[in-house]
C-alpha positions in Angstrom: -88.0 -35.0 1.3 -90.9 -34.1 -0.7 -92.4 -36.7 -3.1 -91.9 -36.0 -6.8 -94.6 -34.0 -8.5 -95.7 -36.8 -10.7 -96.1 -39.1 -7.6 -98.2 -36.3 -5.9 -100.3 -35.7 -9.0 -101.0 -39.6 -9.4 -101.8 -39.9 -5.7 -104.3 -36.8 -5.8 -105.8 -38.3 -8.9 -106.4 -41.7 -7.4 -107.9 -40.3 -4.1 -110.1 -38.1 -6.2 -111.2 -41.0 -8.3 -112.2 -43.1 -5.2 -114.1 -40.1 -3.7 -116.0 -39.6 -7.0 -116.7 -43.3 -7.1 -118.0 -43.2 -3.4 -120.2 -40.2 -4.2 -121.6 -42.0 -7.3 -122.2 -45.1 -5.4 -124.0 -43.0 -2.7 -126.5 -42.0 -5.3 -127.1 -45.4 -6.8 -127.2 -47.1 -3.3 -126.3 -50.5 -4.8 -125.0 -52.9 -2.1 -122.9 -54.8 -4.6 -121.0 -51.7 -5.8 -120.3 -50.8 -2.1 -118.7 -54.1 -1.8 -116.6 -53.6 -4.9 -115.6 -50.1 -3.8 -114.5 -51.5 -0.3 -112.4 -54.3 -1.9 -110.8 -51.9 -4.5 -110.0 -49.3 -1.7 -108.5 -51.9 0.6 -106.4 -53.3 -2.1 -105.2 -49.9 -3.2 -104.3 -48.8 0.3 -102.4 -52.0 0.9 -100.5 -51.7 -2.3 -99.8 -48.0 -1.5 -98.7 -48.9 2.0 -96.3 -51.6 0.6 -94.9 -49.2 -2.1 -94.2 -46.5 0.6 -92.4 -49.2 2.8 -90.3 -50.4 -0.1 -89.4 -47.0 -1.2 -88.4 -45.7 2.4 -86.4 -48.8 3.4 
């Protein structure tokens, strides 16, 4: 079953924003911002995985 269009758009937007933040922090090269990005990415992936488990079970 394919995900709904709104879910697909939301997930694509979030991944694009994370990639944009990664590129921006590559330019600024600030260690503190890298740490924030890592924590935010890990939290997002954890919540996303939990959402997928709840939806499919």
